[in-house]
N, C-alpha and C positions, 0 to 999 in steps of 0.2 A: 640486165641491173642489175643489182641488188637495192632493198629497204633502203639499205645504209646509203647506197648510192646515190640514191634518189634525192634522199634526204641532204645530201652535201655532201655528205661522209665519204671516204675512201680512204681507206689503210693501206693499201698494198702496193706497191708501184713495180712491175717488170725492168729491168736495168735496161732497157732501152728512154723509160719512160722518165729519168732521172739526167741529174749533171753535179756537179761540181760545188756548185753555191746550193743545193739545197741539203745542207750539214741537220739546219734545224730541223728538213724534215725525215729525213733519210738516217741519219746519222753520218759521223764521218767514212766510216768502213763503206755503207751502200751509198754514198752522195760518190764515190772515187770509183766503187765498180762501173757504175752507169759511166759515167766520165772515159774511162776507160772502153767500156762498151763503144759507147758511139763515137769512139775516135777508131774503133777498125781494131783494137789489139785480142789478142785470145783472150780471152777470158771466160770461163765456164760458167753456163748462163743459168738465173735466177732470178729471185723476187726477194724486195725487200719489203717487211713491215714495217709501220712508222714509226717514229717518236711517239706520234697520237693514241696510237693504240696501248705502249707501253702506258703511257699517264692514264687512260681510260682503265684500261687493267689494275694497275697497282690505286687507280681511286675505288674500288669494286672489288678487288678478289679475282674478277674474271674477267674471260675475253670479252668485249664492247658486241653488240648486236651485228650481226652481218661479215663478222671477221671471219670466222669456219667458213661462212660462202667464199669468200676473194680468195680466202688463202685453196683453197680447192680449186678453184676455177683456176687458179696461175698453177696449182700444181698441175693440175690435167695440160695446160700448155707448156710446162716442161715437161712432161711428162714428151706430149706429142713430138715436141723437137728433137729430145733426145731417142723418141724409139724404144722406148723404157719405159718401165712401169714401176713403181714405188712398190715390193715387194713382191715383185714377178721372181716364182722361183725358180723360172728357167734363165729371164735375163734383167735380173735387178736395178733399179734406178737406184742410188742413195745419192743421202743428200746433206751436207752439214749445216749446224745451224750458229747464227755465228751472231754474238752480238755487236755492236755497232754505235758510242755516244758521238754524239757533236764534237767532245773533244776528246783528244787519243790518251784513254787511259787501260793503258797494256797489263795484262792478263787479270784486273782487276775483276772481271764481269765474266761470263762463261761462254763456252765453248763445245760443243759434240758433234763430234765425225762420225760418217757410214750412217747415219739415220735411214733405216730401212732394211737392215740386216735383219737374220734371225735362222731360227732350228734348218726352214725349209732353204730359204735363201741362200744362205752363205755355199750350199753348194754349188749353185746355175752361179754364184759371182767366181767360182772357182776356175767353170768351164769357160766363164767370161775371159780368166787372166790367162786361157791357153791350160787348162789343168792345173793350174797354180794353186792348190790346196795350202803352202804353206800363208800364201797372200790373204786369202780367205778369211782361214782359219785369224790368222795377226789383226786382221781390220775388224773380225767379230769380236776377237779379245779388248780392244781398242774402244768400240762400243761399251760392249758393257760395264768395263771401266769406270768410262769416264760419262757414262749414261749413271751408272749409280752415284759417284761423287757431285756429280753438277745437280743431279735430275730429283735426287733419292737420299742426298746428304750419308751415302755409306763410305764409312772414313776411308780416304786414299790411302793412310799406312796398311791397311788389311790389302788392298789390292796388291802392292808394291810388295810386300812381303810374300804374296803367294807367288808374284814373279822372281823373288829371289830367290826362295826354294826350289823352283824349275829349272835356274840357273843351276842355281848349284847341285842338283841332283843331275844335272847332266856335266857338270865338270868345268863349266864355261862361267865367263863373266860378263860376256859379250851377249842381248838377246838377240843378235841374226844368227846364230847358233841353233838356235831352237827348232826343228823342224816341224811338221804340220801334224805329225803327231803329237809331240811336248806341248804346242800349241793348241790343240783338240783338247787334249787334257787340263790345259789352264782356262781354259772358256769353261769348262766343267767347272772347277776350282772359285773361280768369277763366279757364275751363277751361284754358289753354293753359299758366298760369300754375299751374295745381292739377296737372297730369299733369307740369311738368317738376320739382316739389317733391317730387313723391310717386311718379313713377313710375308712376300708374296712372292711369284716366278717371273724371273725378267721378261715385261710385255714383250709379246711376238709377233700382235699388230704392228705394222710401221705406221697408220695414221694416227694411232696413238704416242706412239714412241715419239714421235714429229710434234703435236699438240703438248705434249706433256715438258718437250727440249723448249720449246718458244716460252709455255710458261716459265720456267728457269730462267730464261736467259733476262725475260722482264723481271723475273723477282731477285736476279743479280744485281740490279741499279741498285739496291738498298741490301745488299750483302755487309758485313762490317768494313771489311776491306775498301772497297767500293768507296763507301759513305769517308771514312778513314782519308780515301787516294783524296776526294773532291775538295774536304777539306785542308788538306794540305796544299794542293795545289788552286783553292777557290777556285773550282768548278760550282757553278751553282747548282740543287740540291732537284729543281723542276723540271733538267729537261728529259729528262728520261733515254732511254737506248731502243736502236733501233735492232729489229732480228731482221740480217740476213742469211735465205735458206739456199742455196750452192748446190749445183749439181756436184760431187764427186771426181775430183780427176786423185791418180794417186800416184805418189812418189814413193809407194814400197811394192813395187813389183818387180824388181829387182837391180842387177847396178845398172841397165838403162835407162833408172828412174830414181829420182832422188826431189829432195827439196830446199828450198833455201832462204836465206834474207838479201837483201842488198840494198846499197847506200850511195846516191851519187856521185858523194862526195864524201869526204871522213867525218860521219859525225864525232868527233872527240876533237879534232884537228882543225877542221876545215878545209886540211888538203885536199886537192882535186885529185883520180884517180880512181881507182877500181877494188873499191872498199865490200865485205861483205863475207857470210860463210854459206858453205854448200856440203850438205850431209847426201850421201846416196843410200838408197833403199831407205829411204824414213818416211813418216809424215810432217806435215810442219809443227806440229806440238814436241817432235823432239827437237828440234832447233832451238826454240823459244827456250823451252825448259830445262837445256843444256845437263839433258842427258848423256847425252853421246856426245867426244868432243868433233866437232865440225871440222873441217878443211877449208883455208883460203879460197874465197872465190876463183880467182886466177887460175885452179886447179882444174874447173871445170873445162874449161880450152881445152884439155887432153883428154876429158871423158867426151866432151861430147860439143866439138866445135860449133857444129852448126847453130845449135841450144845457144851456144855462147855467145856467137854473134849477132843475135837476132835480141840476147837479151839485153847486151852492152846498147844494140840500134833503139830497143823501147829507152831504154834509160835515159839516153841524152833525152828523146822525145820527149819522153814524163819529165824532164829535168826545166827544157825549153818552155813545154806545156803551161805547168805551175812553178816557174820562174823560182826556182827554191830546190833547196835541198830536196831531193824525195828517198822514203824508205820502202820498199818496195816488198814484198813477199811471191814467190814464186815456186811450180812447181813441172817437174818434169815428170812425163809419166809415157815411159818406152820411146824416148827421144823426143816427143812434142811437146813444146814450152806453154804452161798455161799462168796468168796473172793472177794470184791470187790475192791482190792487195796493193796498193798504193797509197801514200798520205806523206805531208808535210812531216818527215822525218826529224821527232827530238835529237836536238845536238846538245855540248857541251856549251856554259858559256862563252868559250875563248871562239866553238866553230862560231857559232851566232855570230860574232865582230868580222870572224874573217869572212866568211860565208856572206856575210850583206856588202862587205866592201868589193869583196871580186864579180859579185852580180853587177853591181853598180860599175865596176872594168867594163863586164860584159854588155854595157847594152839590158842587160835583162828587166833592171829597176834603175829609179834615180836615187840622190839622198836623202830626198821625205820617207822614202818607202823602206830604205834602210836603217833609216831612225825608227821609225817604224816597228821595225823585228828583231830588234833588240832591247834589252828594258836593265831598269834599275840594279833588280834583285841578279842581275847577271852579271853586270859591270861590281858590284859590291863580292861576287862570288873570285874573280878576277886578281882582286885587290885584297885575297887572303894571303898567308906566306909558303914557300913550298921549302922542300929540303933543301940542309946545307949539305954536300959530300965534301966535304975537302976530304977527310979523314978515307975516304972512300970505302966504306964500310961494305964485307963483302955478303951478296943478300942472299936470306934465306932460301928462297925460290924465286922463279919468275914466272909471269903468267900475262897478262893480256888487257894492259891500259885501259880500262875502258870507260873511265870518266874521270878525269884529272882533280890534281889536289894531291894537299899531301897531311896524312891523316895517321896519328898516333896515339895507340890506346890500348888499354887492357883484352885482351881473346875471350871472347861471350860467344859460344855456340847455339844457342836457342835466343829466340826474338825476346821472349816475357825476362829474360833475364836483360838482355841490352835493355829495353825498359827500366829495370829496376836499380841497375845498375846508374844509368843517366841520370834516375829522378836523385840518386843518393849523391850527384853531383860529379863521377867517375867518366871520362872520357873510354869510349870501346869501340874499339871494331869487330863486328860481328862475323864469324867463319862457318858457312857452310859446304855445304858439296854444290848443293845447285840452288838458291833460292825459289821460295814460289809468294802468290801473292797471300799468304800466313803469313808470313815474312813482315809482312809492312810494319808494323809496330816497331819491331825491333832496325826494321832499315833509316826508320825516323830517327829513332833514339840513337843510332849509331855514328860517331864519327867519319866511317867507312867502313865499305864491304868487302871482303875476302873468297873469292869461291872457288873450288878448287877443278870446277868443270866452268863449260861454256863460253860464249865468244861475245864479240860487241854486241851479239845482238840477243844474249842472254835475256830472262828475266830480269837478272839484276843489274845485266848493265844499262837498261832501258829504264828501267825506273829508276837506277842512282845518276842516272844524265838528268834525266826531269826532276829533279830533285837537286842538284848540284851536292849530291855525294862523291867524295871518294869512290872509285871502287875499281878493283884489280879480282879479273876472271879468270877461267879455263889456268889456274896454278898445277897441272897435275900432280905434281911430285910432290901434292900434300895427299898426306892420308890421313881425310879427316873423321874423328869417330866421335860423332856429335852425341851416344852414349856414355859413353865414358870422359865428353868435354875434355879430349884433347886430337892433338894432328901429331902425325910425323913424319920427318922428309930427311931422309939419307941416315936416319938412327938419331936423329934428333926430337927431343919431344915436346911440345911448345903446350903448358895447360894452361886452364881459363886462369884468368885474372896474369897471366905471364901478358909483358907490353911486348907490342910489337907494332911496326911502322909500314906503311904502305903505300906506293909510288904510283897514283893514277893514270901517268903521264906514261910513265915506263915500264909498268906491271913488274914492277918488283917489290919484293916484300923483304924487310928485315929485322930481326929476331933484336928486341930493346929499343928504346928513344933515340930518335934519328932528331938531332938541329936542323929547324929551318932557316930562313932568309926571305925578307921580301918580295914582291912578285916585281918585275918588271913594268906592272902597269901601275906598283906604285911610284917605284924610280922615277917612271915618268911623267906620275903626276906629279913627283915634286921636285923636275925640275933637272933630272940625273941624267936620264935619256931624250933626248933629242926625238920627237913623234915624226920630224919628217925625213930624215936624215938613216933613223935607226933598219937594220936589217931583220928585226923581228916583224913578221905578219901581222903579229896580232897586238904588238906597240900600236901599228900604223894603222892597221885598222880604226880600232880606240882614239886614235889623233887627229884620223878623218872626222871620224862620225861624233864624237866629241865637236869640234870644231861646228861642225855641222849645226848640231843641236845648240852650241850657246849664241847663233848666228840666229834661230830660229824663237827661241824663246823668248819671252816676255817679263817672266818673274824675274826679279833679282835672285839670286843666291848669296845670303850671308850667314854667316857659321855663327855655333855659340862656343864663346870661350873666353878665359877669365886672366888669361896669363899673357905675356908679350911672346912667349915657346908657343902655346898655341894657337896664338892669334896668326904668326910667321906661318906656323906649318898647315891653316885653315886660307891663308891667301896664297901660299903655292898652289893649293889644290883647286884654286880658281873660285874662292870667297870673293864676294864684292863687298866686304863690311860686315860687323859684328851685330848681330841681330839680339845676343844676350852675351851680359857678361856679367855673372852672377858676383855679386860685392861679395855677399856671406863665406864664400868659399873664399875669398882674400881675409878671414879672419877664423881660418884654422890652424891648428899645429899652437905654435907657441904665444901667438897673437889672441886666443879662445881667452887666455886669464883678464885679459884687457877686454873686453866685451862682455863679460862675467863681472868684472866692476863697472863696467856703466850700467846695466840692467838693473842690477842690486843695490847701484848706487841708493844713500839715503837723504844726501843731503847734497844742495848744487853746487857746492866747490868739489866734492869726490865725483860728481860728473864731470865737470868742466874739466875735470885734472886730467878723466879717463881720455872724453875727449878730443883734449889737446896732442895725448899722447897717439892716437889714433889718427890724427890729422896729417902727419907728413906719410906715414905710410901707406896711407890710401893714395897720398897724391904720387908716390914712386910707384906702386902700383899703377895708376890710372894712364903714366907718362911712360911706363913700357908698353903697355896698348897701343898708345895712337899712336907712339913712332913704329910700330907694327905696322898698323893699317894705317897709316899714314895717308890722306888723300880719302878716303873712305869712310862712311857712316861707322861710330860707333855708339851702339845702343846702351848704355847702363843701367843698370836694374838697383834700383836704391835697395837695399839692406833687403831679406824677406825672409829671416833664419823662425819656424817653429821654433819656440823658447829651449824647450827641453833640449834642443841640441846643443846650446851654449850654456846650458845650468846643469850642476853637478847634481847625479840621480840622489831625488830626494828619498829611494829607498836604501841607497847605499852608504847616504851622507846618516842617515838617523841608523844602521846599522854603526857605523863608525862612532857615532854618538855614543849610543848604547854603550858598547864594549868599553868606550875611553874611562865612561864610569863606573863599568865594570873592575877597571884598573887601577881606578884614585888615580886619572888622569886629569890633564886641567884639559877641557874641553870646551871651555869659553869661546871662542872663534869658531868652531863649528860649531855649535849651538847656536852664535850671531847666523850665519851663512845658512844653517836649517832652519832656522825661524823667516828667515828672507826667501827660501824656496818654496817655503811650503803657502806664503803668502803669494809666491808669484804661478805654484804648481796648475796644472791645467789638465781637467779629462781628457780634453781633445785637441790638441796641440795644433793640429792641421788645423782647427777649424777657428783659432785664439787668439793671441796676440801676437802677431805677426803682421808683415809688411807696411801700407799706411799706418796702421791702427797702433804699430810699435813706434812709427818715427813721428806721430803726433799725441803717443805718450809720455814720453821721454823728450823734452827740451834740447835741441840744439843734435839731435843725432843725424837726422837728415841733411841740417844744414853742413855740420862737416863734415857729410860728404858730396851734398851739391859744392861745397867750395872747395874741396880738393879735387873734384872731375874738373871744375874749372879754373881753377890755377894748373892743375897738367896739364891742360889744352893752352894756355896763354902760354905756360913757359916749350909745348913744342913748336907756338906763333912762333916767337922771337926766336927760336934756335931755327926758322925757315920751312918746317914743317906747315901741314896743312889738315889741323883736326877737325873730323867732324861729329862732336858729342852730342850724343842724344840723352837727356835725363828721361828716365821710367821709372813713375810711379806705381807700386804693385800692390794689388789687390784692393782695386777701389771699387767700392758701390755705388756709392752714392757721389755725385760730379760735386758736391759741397765738399767731400775728402780733398779732393783733388785742387780742387780752387785754395783753400787752404795751402796745402804743399806749396802749390805756385806762386802765392804772393810771396811768402818767403824765398822759394828760388830767385826769383826774380830781381829782389832788391839784391841780392848777394850777388844774381850774375853782373850784375851796373855795377856794383863796385869793380869786383874782379876785373872785369874787361874795358873800363876805362881810360887805360891807357896802350891797349893791346885788344883790339877787336875778334870777337870770336863769337860764330853764331853759333848758341844754342840751342836745342829743341826742347819743349818739354812734353810728354805725353805719356802713357799709361798704358798698363798690361788690362787684358779685358781675360779672365780669367775666373773672374766670379757672376755665376747666371743674370743676377739684377743688372749688372753694367752691360751685355751683352741687349737686355730689353730695356735697359735707358740711354743707349750711345747715343741717339741724338744729343739728349741733354751735356753728357758727356764730350763728346765731341767740341762743344763751345768753349771747351777751358784745354782741350789737349790738339794737342800739331800732328800727331800719330798713333794708332793703337797699335801693340801688338797681342795678337792673340798666346794667351799662356795655354792651349790646348791638353796638360798635362791637369792641370787645375781648371779648365773650366770641364773635361771629362770626369773627373775625380765629385765635384758637386752637383752635374749635371745628371749622374746618375745616383748620386746617395753612397759613391765607393770610398772605404779608405784602400788610396793606392797600395801601401803596407801593406798591407793584411790580404784583400781581397783574391788575392790573382792566384797565391798559395790552395787558399780555400775553400773557394768553390768555382773560380772558372775555367777546372778543367771539366766540372762536370754542365756549367754552361755550352762550354765547347761542344763536349760530346752529344748535348741533349739536342745544337744546332740553336741555342737560343744566341750564339754568338757564332759568325763565322770565322771569327778572329776577335783577340782580345780586344776591346775599344784604345785602349791604351797603346796597342803597337799599329792601328790605321782610322783613320777619323770614321768615328759615327756617325755618318752623312747625313740621315736623317732625324737625328737628335740633338744632338751637337753644334753639330753640320751646320743645322737650324740657326741656332746661337750664331754660329759667325755669319752666317748669311745676314738675318735681321742685325747687327751688329754697324756689319759694312754700307747697307743699305741706307739704314738711319745716322751712321755717323756720317755718311758723303752726303748724304739730303742735309745733313747740320751744316757739314765744313767739308765743299766740294773737295778742295785741296789736301784732304785729310790721308796723312800716306799710313799703310795697312800691310802688315806682317803677319808673320807666325812664329813663334820662337820652342814652342815644345817637341818634345821629339816629334810628331807627326811631321816636323819640316821635309826631313830625312825620309820618310818612309812614298815608295813611288806611288801607293795607291793616292795618299793624302794628298801629294804634291799636285793631282790631277784635279783632286776636288779644287784644292784653292786657285789655282787657274781658272778654275769655271766660277767662282765665285768672286773671281777678281781683284783680288789679293796684289800689292805690289811687288813683293818678297816673300822667299820664305828663309828660315835660319835651322840651322842644323849640326849635329857633331862635327870637327872636321873632317874625318876620316869618312864622310857620307855627301860633304859636301860633291863631289863628282855626281855622285848619285842624285842630287838631286838639280845637278847640271842637266843630266840627260834625260829624267824624265820632264822637267817644263819645258825644253825643244820636244820629247815626245807629242805633250799633254798640246802644242800648238799643231803639231802636223794631225794628228787622229782628230782635233776640234774642227781642221779645214775640209780633212776627210781624203786626203789626197791620194788618189788611187796608183800616182807612178807610171801608167801607161803611157 
């Protein structure tokens, strides 16, 4: 036992020591290799270096004390078990060194195969393989290429160019046509490339190769693409990666060998069946890299039926064991099947819902677990439109539908260019022969991804599915020329900037823009598709899971809606009321001049005249909303415009007056208006005369709105409706402000409801930090709080929402100061703390206080869980996000109760 182990530290674990529940320690790959080993499946022997070792390495820049001794001990055991020794010239043991984080990050970190090969042992490897020199030299060139690129930062394209040159000299486009002599020459070329970029010879000591490869995998945790992927997928940055050292098995030993990836169900649609890719005489990286087009997994039955039958039996066993779709990597070495990896597979949003419902039917999980396995982000993806193909356009090309959706955009051939155009507001489609991890920024920026190589298990497909991006792979009729920024197909040329449309479901590629139409899921939510009787498995699954989410959730879900039309649509989407009706939105367009007259009025008569014109317009507006949401609460926020939104531009008005003077024109009216605008002008309108302040400064403004709200409610009640108005006073920072408005409002309510009783609640928005900190006082004058988290975030952080996102948020995200914009997802530690304080102190002062949120965070999945945990009564969001909030509110209950569905 080493000193480290004596001190309680253990960094290395044999596969027999782990299980699938140790992902924090062993990473997903290591934990699942251990699980398969303990199930008795054919897994090559090996060991896992834990994430704890990675974190120790990253903190100090060197391997922790005792790690090398542990690796040596496990390596010796591996050599004894295999009857081979690492680096033995006569009978060498080779190992792979693979990353494996807790959460799947496909292609983002490093792998090195064939570690242990050198100039001496390559001959022994050929002898092991029955004199197959081609296989041995092919394995050696792969090691130099992967080691050089991964460990020593040698540009990968230099190796690729050398391989292309070798094939060109041979007169072939297929690397399988290169013989042993060609590959031996290629190894020499690779060594020269390695020496040119590193200043040293390729390392010949196998143990040095192993140590450097392990360190490179540790370092890849903080590689730029890995950091970007974690940020995109919201994976914590402090987890580290495990390293798996596994005895090599070879799929490139000839036609009776090969490698493949299989799914226990279709990861694109969720349909049951046999899905996957197989590539004969190849190593695993060839499949995921998409450098050669694969054959469907079913063809393996013709090539090797015993291995095929064994694989199907293992797939069924793993799916039953994991109770989920499994993604499996395997190699066949001279007819023998080896399992290299399994994990719960990434899937499209549609497949996630369909598979969850299927597994409930099969008795593997219950509805709580089904609800846990889908999320609001996936549901939002399903609500995006699809292509409308009434005109039946002729496809430009046909590929493999790898990640569903309809994407239209300008063709670009480089990730950097995709980012540039997307930042300029353009929709783009990234076109590549095949993608690699360095393309990630461009993939994120693009509407969709199109490749001429690869299949459903290629890098492009796996990453696109994880991000919810539309993707078509393997459109091999496309001749993609990245350098010339064009593609050709059947004599037709498509250049950068030309528009294409790609269908990630059918795999079809169209030239030009194809119109889109709403998804079936949206039609279901709008009531035009019956979720109980539909033949569409996706809609049926969404209906079933949404029904369970509604039955489970505690949070109510309302909508932010300002018109009767928006309110009606929100109700169809399942909204249980309106949490924010913004009255200032009712004053745009033709009514803007009335508000301008009101704000700039110098006399009571002018003010009253403007208010008199506004009253019936407001009453009609509110009546429309109350009728659309009859029987459900409607929270109307009194007017809260920053003044500059309703006043003429000071600069434009000053120019207009100056020009009039220059021309000798009468500018008396504009001069008076300019004087008034200067009087009202504010340096920072968002912190100026708005909300309750405006209502207190302009007599009669709030009184007019209160009267319009209550009169509209009374009219609805007289017509047989059940209006439930709630009047919300914005931007309150002190209880005295609310008390003043409330006193006036109560007099109007009493007057208007004398003949027709209507209950009217009066509350306030909590959007000023001081309001949150004095919530106990404010609750004495409020029957409800609604958290305006947009302004609460703005004022809590001291950010100007309209300015900072484009100015510096990108840098904050890049530096890791933000994991995500605080305007997108609630800042739980800061702004969330204000929400918690106001909730606790408000309810302490008024136990029956109703609490909701109406900022954009009300539709953000992570934020919904926070609001559930804090104890709010409801969330409110845009109508389109109401289903998302409903789903996440149900998931919040399931996750808080910790259902394991067993």
